C-alpha positions as CSV (number, residue, x, y, z in Angstrom):
1,M,7.8,-128.1,188.6
2,I,8.4,-125.4,186.0
3,R,6.4,-123.0,188.0
4,A,8.5,-123.7,191.1
5,K,11.7,-123.0,189.2
6,A,10.2,-119.8,187.8
7,R,9.2,-118.6,191.4
8,F,12.7,-119.5,192.6
9,L,14.4,-117.5,189.8
10,T,12.1,-114.6,190.4
11,L,13.2,-114.5,194.1
12,L,16.9,-114.7,193.1
13,L,16.7,-111.9,190.5
14,P,16.7,-109.0,193.0
15,V,19.6,-110.6,194.9
16,G,21.6,-110.9,191.7
17,L,20.8,-107.3,190.7
18,A,21.8,-106.0,194.1
19,A,25.2,-107.7,193.8
20,C,25.8,-105.7,190.6
21,S,25.1,-102.4,192.3
22,T,27.6,-102.5,195.1
23,A,29.7,-99.4,195.5
24,G,33.4,-99.9,195.3
25,S,36.6,-98.5,193.7
26,Y,37.2,-99.6,190.2
27,P,40.3,-99.1,188.1
28,S,40.6,-96.0,186.0
29,L,40.0,-96.3,182.3
30,A,42.8,-93.8,181.5
31,Y,46.0,-94.9,179.8
32,R,48.6,-96.5,182.1
33,D,52.3,-95.9,181.7
34,V,52.8,-99.3,180.1
35,E,50.1,-98.6,177.6
36,R,51.6,-95.2,176.7
37,S,55.0,-96.8,175.9
38,A,53.3,-99.3,173.6
39,M,51.6,-96.6,171.6
40,P,53.1,-95.8,168.2
41,A,55.4,-92.8,168.0
42,A,54.3,-89.8,166.0
43,A,55.0,-90.3,162.3
44,E,58.1,-88.6,161.0
45,P,57.5,-86.2,158.1
46,Q,57.8,-87.8,154.7
47,P,60.4,-86.5,152.4
48,A,59.2,-84.4,149.5
49,P,58.3,-86.6,146.5
50,V,60.9,-86.6,143.7
51,P,59.4,-84.9,140.7
52,M,58.9,-87.1,137.6
53,P,61.0,-86.2,134.6
54,P,59.4,-84.3,131.7
55,P,58.6,-86.0,128.5
56,T,61.7,-86.9,126.4
57,A,62.4,-84.9,123.2
58,D,61.7,-88.1,121.2
59,L,58.3,-88.5,122.8
60,S,57.5,-84.8,122.3
61,T,58.5,-85.0,118.7
62,R,56.4,-88.1,118.2
63,I,53.3,-86.5,119.9
64,D,53.7,-83.4,117.8
65,G,54.0,-85.4,114.6
66,L,50.8,-87.4,115.4
67,V,48.9,-84.2,116.1
68,A,50.1,-82.7,112.8
69,V,49.0,-85.9,110.9
70,A,45.6,-85.6,112.5
71,R,45.3,-81.9,111.7
72,D,46.4,-82.6,108.1
73,A,43.7,-85.3,107.8
74,D,41.2,-82.9,109.2
75,K,42.1,-80.3,106.5
76,Q,41.6,-83.0,103.8
77,F,38.3,-83.9,105.4
78,A,37.2,-80.2,105.4
79,G,38.2,-80.0,101.8
80,K,36.1,-82.9,100.8
81,R,33.1,-82.1,103.0
82,P,31.4,-79.5,100.7
83,A,31.4,-81.9,97.8
84,A,29.9,-84.7,100.0
85,E,27.2,-82.3,101.3
86,R,26.3,-81.2,97.8
87,A,26.1,-84.8,96.6
88,V,23.9,-85.8,99.6
89,S,21.6,-82.7,99.0
90,T,21.3,-83.7,95.4
91,A,20.4,-87.3,96.3
92,A,17.8,-86.3,98.9
93,G,14.6,-88.2,98.2
94,A,16.2,-90.2,95.3
95,S,15.9,-93.9,95.1
96,R,18.8,-96.1,96.2
97,T,19.4,-97.2,92.7
98,S,19.7,-93.7,91.2
99,D,22.9,-92.3,90.0
100,S,22.7,-89.3,92.4
101,W,22.3,-91.6,95.4
102,I,25.2,-93.7,94.3
103,S,27.3,-90.6,93.7
104,A,26.4,-89.4,97.2
105,Q,27.5,-92.7,98.7
106,V,30.8,-92.5,96.9
107,A,31.3,-88.9,98.1
108,V,30.6,-89.9,101.7
109,A,32.9,-92.9,101.4
110,A,35.7,-90.5,100.1
111,L,35.0,-88.2,103.1
112,Q,35.3,-91.1,105.5
113,A,38.5,-92.3,103.9
114,S,40.0,-88.8,104.3
115,R,39.8,-89.2,108.1
116,D,41.6,-92.5,108.3
117,R,44.9,-90.9,109.1
118,A,43.4,-89.0,112.0
119,V,41.8,-92.1,113.4
120,A,45.2,-93.9,113.1
121,A,47.0,-91.0,114.9
122,L,44.4,-91.3,117.7
123,A,45.0,-95.0,118.0
124,D,48.8,-94.4,118.2
125,L,48.2,-91.8,120.9
126,D,46.0,-94.2,122.8
127,S,48.7,-96.8,122.7
128,L,51.4,-94.3,123.8
129,Y,49.1,-93.2,126.7
130,A,48.5,-96.8,127.8
131,D,52.2,-97.5,127.8
132,A,52.9,-94.3,129.8
133,R,50.3,-95.2,132.4
134,Q,51.5,-98.7,132.7
135,S,55.0,-97.5,133.4
136,E,53.7,-95.2,136.1
137,P,50.5,-96.7,137.4
138,V,50.2,-94.8,140.6
139,E,50.6,-91.2,139.4
140,E,50.1,-89.7,136.0
141,S,53.6,-88.7,134.7
142,P,54.3,-85.6,132.7
143,S,54.7,-87.8,129.7
144,A,51.3,-89.3,130.2
145,L,49.8,-85.8,130.7
146,A,51.4,-84.5,127.4
147,I,50.1,-87.6,125.6
148,D,46.6,-87.1,127.1
149,T,46.5,-83.5,126.0
150,A,47.3,-84.5,122.5
151,R,44.8,-87.3,122.6
152,S,42.1,-84.8,123.6
153,Q,42.9,-82.6,120.7
154,V,42.8,-85.4,118.2
155,Q,39.7,-87.0,119.8
156,G,37.9,-83.6,119.3
157,L,38.8,-83.6,115.6
158,V,37.7,-87.2,115.1
159,S,34.5,-86.7,117.0
160,T,33.6,-83.7,114.9
161,Q,34.3,-85.8,111.7
162,N,32.2,-88.7,113.1
163,D,29.3,-86.3,113.7
164,V,29.5,-85.0,110.1
165,V,29.6,-88.4,108.5
166,T,26.7,-89.6,110.7
167,A,24.6,-86.7,109.8
168,L,25.3,-87.2,106.1
169,D,24.5,-90.9,106.3
170,A,21.2,-90.1,108.1
171,R,20.2,-87.7,105.4
172,L,20.9,-90.3,102.7
173,K,18.9,-93.0,104.5
174,S,15.8,-90.8,104.9
């Protein structure tokens, strides 16, 4: 029975294929007038974007003040750095209970404390930047750019200070 159906389908297959190959006129695939009128019109030119206002005088003063605080802290750090390096050099190879090692730890701690104001200024700049970006989330405003520039400067100072403290700590631990 299955073989009979298979033979019958095999005989009908050429007839079915022949039906698909008849020549005739088919409609064009080009756009018709109705379709052209339904197409969206060309976009009108967008008006020029309104420029964002520059940072306010209060914000500029605050940014400059925070950068000045960070630079002052960096000067204090630079002033205490030679004493800390001498103390660490003196304590090199000494036991952790020796006076020279303890003096070196105190000198490194004083060095770290001198950078606290720079770290605080960086934190304030980070907060200002987050607020500026939150008020203009799509595009970075001139205020956010000014804050980011100051953040980069202060971050550079703090990173350099971190590297110095890390190197001194490593010398003390070895």
